[in-house]
VEXVOMAR-30443 format. One record per residue (C-alpha): residue number from 1; x, y, z; residue in three letters. Coordinates in pm, whole numbers, always signed. Layout:
<zaros>
<zaro n="NUM" u="X" v="Y" w="Z" res="ALA"/>
...
</zaros>
This chain:
<zaros>
<zaro n="1" u="+3191" v="+3327" w="-656" res="MET"/>
<zaro n="2" u="+2970" v="+3561" w="-850" res="SER"/>
<zaro n="3" u="+3075" v="+3752" w="-1159" res="ASN"/>
<zaro n="4" u="+2942" v="+4074" w="-1009" res="SER"/>
<zaro n="5" u="+3190" v="+4315" w="-865" res="THR"/>
<zaro n="6" u="+3137" v="+4535" w="-561" res="PRO"/>
<zaro n="7" u="+3146" v="+4844" w="-785" res="ILE"/>
<zaro n="8" u="+2870" v="+4706" w="-1011" res="ARG"/>
<zaro n="9" u="+2658" v="+4620" w="-705" res="ARG"/>
<zaro n="10" u="+2719" v="+4967" w="-561" res="LEU"/>
<zaro n="11" u="+2622" v="+5134" w="-891" res="ILE"/>
<zaro n="12" u="+2309" v="+4918" w="-912" res="ALA"/>
<zaro n="13" u="+2218" v="+5010" w="-553" res="GLY"/>
<zaro n="14" u="+2265" v="+5382" w="-618" res="VAL"/>
<zaro n="15" u="+2055" v="+5357" w="-935" res="ALA"/>
<zaro n="16" u="+1779" v="+5178" w="-742" res="LEU"/>
<zaro n="17" u="+1777" v="+5444" w="-471" res="ILE"/>
<zaro n="18" u="+1771" v="+5722" w="-733" res="ALA"/>
<zaro n="19" u="+1477" v="+5554" w="-910" res="ALA"/>
<zaro n="20" u="+1287" v="+5515" w="-582" res="LEU"/>
<zaro n="21" u="+1349" v="+5880" w="-494" res="LEU"/>
<zaro n="22" u="+1237" v="+5992" w="-839" res="ALA"/>
<zaro n="23" u="+920" v="+5781" w="-815" res="ALA"/>
<zaro n="24" u="+845" v="+5917" w="-468" res="THR"/>
<zaro n="25" u="+902" v="+6274" w="-584" res="SER"/>
<zaro n="26" u="+682" v="+6224" w="-890" res="ALA"/>
<zaro n="27" u="+397" v="+6077" w="-690" res="SER"/>
<zaro n="28" u="+420" v="+6353" w="-430" res="ALA"/>
<zaro n="29" u="+405" v="+6622" w="-696" res="SER"/>
<zaro n="30" u="+104" v="+6464" w="-866" res="ALA"/>
<zaro n="31" u="-125" v="+6637" w="-616" res="GLY"/>
<zaro n="32" u="-422" v="+6494" w="-436" res="THR"/>
<zaro n="33" u="-484" v="+6232" w="-701" res="GLU"/>
<zaro n="34" u="-170" v="+6043" w="-605" res="ALA"/>
<zaro n="35" u="-203" v="+5786" w="-330" res="ARG"/>
<zaro n="36" u="+76" v="+5755" w="-80" res="THR"/>
<zaro n="37" u="+240" v="+5417" w="-52" res="ALA"/>
<zaro n="38" u="+177" v="+5231" w="+271" res="PRO"/>
<zaro n="39" u="+450" v="+5237" w="+532" res="ARG"/>
<zaro n="40" u="+673" v="+4931" w="+542" res="PRO"/>
<zaro n="41" u="+563" v="+4656" w="+781" res="LYS"/>
<zaro n="42" u="+905" v="+4678" w="+939" res="LEU"/>
<zaro n="43" u="+1222" v="+4882" w="+918" res="THR"/>
<zaro n="44" u="+1521" v="+4788" w="+1130" res="LEU"/>
<zaro n="45" u="+1836" v="+4993" w="+1160" res="GLU"/>
<zaro n="46" u="+2113" v="+4908" w="+1401" res="GLY"/>
<zaro n="47" u="+2476" v="+4977" w="+1482" res="HIS"/>
<zaro n="48" u="+2724" v="+4770" w="+1677" res="GLY"/>
<zaro n="49" u="+3045" v="+4574" w="+1651" res="THR"/>
<zaro n="50" u="+3149" v="+4263" w="+1462" res="TRP"/>
<zaro n="51" u="+3395" v="+3980" w="+1496" res="GLN"/>
<zaro n="52" u="+3484" v="+3661" w="+1311" res="VAL"/>
<zaro n="53" u="+3419" v="+3334" w="+1494" res="ARG"/>
<zaro n="54" u="+3727" v="+3140" w="+1387" res="ASP"/>
<zaro n="55" u="+3586" v="+2799" w="+1480" res="ALA"/>
<zaro n="56" u="+3280" v="+2848" w="+1257" res="LEU"/>
<zaro n="57" u="+3417" v="+3091" w="+998" res="GLY"/>
<zaro n="58" u="+3118" v="+3322" w="+1023" res="ASP"/>
<zaro n="59" u="+3081" v="+3684" w="+1132" res="VAL"/>
<zaro n="60" u="+2877" v="+3785" w="+1436" res="VAL"/>
<zaro n="61" u="+2734" v="+4137" w="+1481" res="VAL"/>
<zaro n="62" u="+2591" v="+4263" w="+1811" res="ASN"/>
<zaro n="63" u="+2452" v="+4607" w="+1880" res="GLY"/>
<zaro n="64" u="+2146" v="+4822" w="+1934" res="THR"/>
<zaro n="65" u="+1894" v="+4968" w="+1695" res="GLY"/>
<zaro n="66" u="+1545" v="+5091" w="+1622" res="ASP"/>
<zaro n="67" u="+1259" v="+4879" w="+1492" res="LEU"/>
<zaro n="68" u="+977" v="+5074" w="+1327" res="ALA"/>
<zaro n="69" u="+650" v="+4910" w="+1226" res="ARG"/>
<zaro n="70" u="+371" v="+5010" w="+988" res="ARG"/>
<zaro n="71" u="+158" v="+5122" w="+1281" res="SER"/>
<zaro n="72" u="+407" v="+5402" w="+1339" res="GLY"/>
<zaro n="73" u="+528" v="+5246" w="+1662" res="ARG"/>
<zaro n="74" u="+903" v="+5234" w="+1708" res="SER"/>
<zaro n="75" u="+1107" v="+5054" w="+1971" res="ALA"/>
<zaro n="76" u="+1468" v="+5052" w="+2081" res="ARG"/>
<zaro n="77" u="+1596" v="+4694" w="+2041" res="VAL"/>
<zaro n="78" u="+1905" v="+4480" w="+2061" res="LEU"/>
<zaro n="79" u="+2027" v="+4361" w="+1722" res="VAL"/>
<zaro n="80" u="+2223" v="+4045" w="+1641" res="ALA"/>
<zaro n="81" u="+2331" v="+3920" w="+1300" res="ALA"/>
<zaro n="82" u="+2533" v="+3628" w="+1166" res="VAL"/>
<zaro n="83" u="+2683" v="+3639" w="+816" res="VAL"/>
<zaro n="84" u="+2797" v="+3297" w="+694" res="ASP"/>
<zaro n="85" u="+2979" v="+3298" w="+361" res="ALA"/>
<zaro n="86" u="+2942" v="+2971" w="+169" res="ASP"/>
<zaro n="87" u="+3310" v="+2879" w="+191" res="ASP"/>
<zaro n="88" u="+3345" v="+2983" w="+556" res="GLY"/>
<zaro n="89" u="+3571" v="+3283" w="+488" res="THR"/>
<zaro n="90" u="+3507" v="+3643" w="+395" res="LEU"/>
<zaro n="91" u="+3596" v="+3727" w="+34" res="PRO"/>
<zaro n="92" u="+3892" v="+3947" w="-51" res="GLY"/>
<zaro n="93" u="+3861" v="+4299" w="-194" res="PRO"/>
<zaro n="94" u="+3682" v="+4297" w="-529" res="GLY"/>
<zaro n="95" u="+3539" v="+3948" w="-473" res="GLU"/>
<zaro n="96" u="+3185" v="+3836" w="-391" res="CYS"/>
<zaro n="97" u="+3036" v="+3506" w="-284" res="GLU"/>
<zaro n="98" u="+2705" v="+3363" w="-175" res="SER"/>
<zaro n="99" u="+2616" v="+3384" w="+193" res="ALA"/>
<zaro n="100" u="+2337" v="+3307" w="+436" res="THR"/>
<zaro n="101" u="+2251" v="+3566" w="+699" res="THR"/>
<zaro n="102" u="+2025" v="+3582" w="+1001" res="THR"/>
<zaro n="103" u="+1924" v="+3907" w="+1171" res="VAL"/>
<zaro n="104" u="+1737" v="+3927" w="+1500" res="SER"/>
<zaro n="105" u="+1578" v="+4218" w="+1685" res="ALA"/>
<zaro n="106" u="+1478" v="+4162" w="+2045" res="TYR"/>
<zaro n="107" u="+1456" v="+4317" w="+2388" res="GLY"/>
<zaro n="108" u="+1188" v="+4577" w="+2324" res="GLY"/>
<zaro n="109" u="+847" v="+4533" w="+2484" res="PRO"/>
<zaro n="110" u="+717" v="+4205" w="+2341" res="GLY"/>
<zaro n="111" u="+966" v="+4213" w="+2052" res="ILE"/>
<zaro n="112" u="+1156" v="+3907" w="+1936" res="ASP"/>
<zaro n="113" u="+1189" v="+3887" w="+1556" res="ILE"/>
<zaro n="114" u="+1423" v="+3670" w="+1349" res="SER"/>
<zaro n="115" u="+1489" v="+3698" w="+977" res="MET"/>
<zaro n="116" u="+1685" v="+3463" w="+753" res="ILE"/>
<zaro n="117" u="+1793" v="+3507" w="+396" res="GLY"/>
<zaro n="118" u="+2035" v="+3451" w="+115" res="MET"/>
<zaro n="119" u="+2247" v="+3697" w="-73" res="GLY"/>
<zaro n="120" u="+2602" v="+3794" w="-147" res="GLU"/>
<zaro n="121" u="+2886" v="+3917" w="+69" res="VAL"/>
<zaro n="122" u="+3145" v="+4130" w="-112" res="CYS"/>
<zaro n="123" u="+3490" v="+4249" w="-6" res="GLY"/>
<zaro n="124" u="+3597" v="+4611" w="-55" res="PHE"/>
<zaro n="125" u="+3928" v="+4797" w="-63" res="ASP"/>
<zaro n="126" u="+3947" v="+5015" w="+246" res="VAL"/>
<zaro n="127" u="+4038" v="+5376" w="+163" res="GLN"/>
<zaro n="128" u="+4072" v="+5559" w="+493" res="ILE"/>
<zaro n="129" u="+3937" v="+5815" w="+576" res="PRO"/>
<zaro n="130" u="+3670" v="+5821" w="+302" res="THR"/>
<zaro n="131" u="+3574" v="+5454" w="+311" res="SER"/>
<zaro n="132" u="+3620" v="+5217" w="+603" res="ILE"/>
<zaro n="133" u="+3384" v="+4941" w="+485" res="VAL"/>
<zaro n="134" u="+3559" v="+4606" w="+439" res="THR"/>
<zaro n="135" u="+3259" v="+4384" w="+357" res="HIS"/>
<zaro n="136" u="+2891" v="+4423" w="+267" res="VAL"/>
<zaro n="137" u="+2628" v="+4151" w="+272" res="PHE"/>
<zaro n="138" u="+2319" v="+4229" w="+63" res="THR"/>
<zaro n="139" u="+2026" v="+3993" w="+30" res="GLY"/>
<zaro n="140" u="+1661" v="+3916" w="+76" res="THR"/>
<zaro n="141" u="+1498" v="+3786" w="+392" res="PHE"/>
<zaro n="142" u="+1185" v="+3629" w="+533" res="GLU"/>
<zaro n="143" u="+1071" v="+3672" w="+893" res="VAL"/>
<zaro n="144" u="+1055" v="+3318" w="+1032" res="TYR"/>
<zaro n="145" u="+1023" v="+3360" w="+1407" res="ASP"/>
<zaro n="146" u="+829" v="+3619" w="+1607" res="VAL"/>
<zaro n="147" u="+691" v="+3687" w="+1953" res="SER"/>
<zaro n="148" u="+319" v="+3698" w="+2025" res="THR"/>
<zaro n="149" u="+301" v="+4079" w="+1994" res="ARG"/>
<zaro n="150" u="+471" v="+4079" w="+1652" res="THR"/>
<zaro n="151" u="+287" v="+3780" w="+1501" res="ARG"/>
<zaro n="152" u="+164" v="+3997" w="+1211" res="CYS"/>
<zaro n="153" u="+524" v="+4010" w="+1081" res="LEU"/>
<zaro n="154" u="+558" v="+3633" w="+1036" res="LEU"/>
<zaro n="155" u="+630" v="+3559" w="+669" res="GLY"/>
<zaro n="156" u="+714" v="+3922" w="+586" res="THR"/>
<zaro n="157" u="+989" v="+3939" w="+325" res="ASP"/>
<zaro n="158" u="+1224" v="+4214" w="+219" res="GLY"/>
<zaro n="159" u="+1576" v="+4343" w="+168" res="PHE"/>
<zaro n="160" u="+1855" v="+4349" w="+425" res="PHE"/>
<zaro n="161" u="+2214" v="+4459" w="+443" res="GLU"/>
<zaro n="162" u="+2501" v="+4414" w="+687" res="VAL"/>
<zaro n="163" u="+2806" v="+4642" w="+657" res="ARG"/>
<zaro n="164" u="+3135" v="+4564" w="+831" res="LEU"/>
<zaro n="165" u="+3402" v="+4829" w="+887" res="ALA"/>
<zaro n="166" u="+3777" v="+4804" w="+940" res="VAL"/>
<zaro n="167" u="+3743" v="+4961" w="+1288" res="ASP"/>
<zaro n="168" u="+3521" v="+4674" w="+1408" res="GLY"/>
<zaro n="169" u="+3196" v="+4869" w="+1374" res="SER"/>
<zaro n="170" u="+2892" v="+4732" w="+1191" res="ALA"/>
<zaro n="171" u="+2564" v="+4858" w="+1049" res="HIS"/>
<zaro n="172" u="+2250" v="+4647" w="+995" res="VAL"/>
<zaro n="173" u="+1949" v="+4755" w="+788" res="PHE"/>
<zaro n="174" u="+1632" v="+4567" w="+694" res="ALA"/>
<zaro n="175" u="+1307" v="+4677" w="+530" res="ILE"/>
<zaro n="176" u="+1013" v="+4483" w="+393" res="ASP"/>
<zaro n="177" u="+951" v="+4515" w="+20" res="THR"/>
</zaros>
């Protein structure tokens, strides 16, 4: 288990987002001299449901989402994810542990992308109705399998997150860095 707490990770995430927003705002206000950052090679956002596979001790997410690429093209895709905590069980509230996760996007025209990565899965106290998230996996990935039409994404790395909610819903997000 890691010494980090979900609150510390949440604060660090909020600080990172605030810093990125500030940097984006500063570069936009710098006028024509500022160069815009290139679009990410890929951004995946999906929603679905999750369940624990008791025999394996991992969590499986299935749903639908949108895959956007640097070219500006976007496609509706099916999304699947597997979160596998190192000890085969999800951590309790306030606890974190290492985990391996795979995320796949497929089903769009010529789209079949798989990402794998390491990170941490943390348990949270559910506080209905303001917070229904029970667990969050956060980590880094590398694209390791692609279809012919998405070959340019092979080896792309980035950040991904899988959120699990008490009502059985799930959210998946990935972006190259």
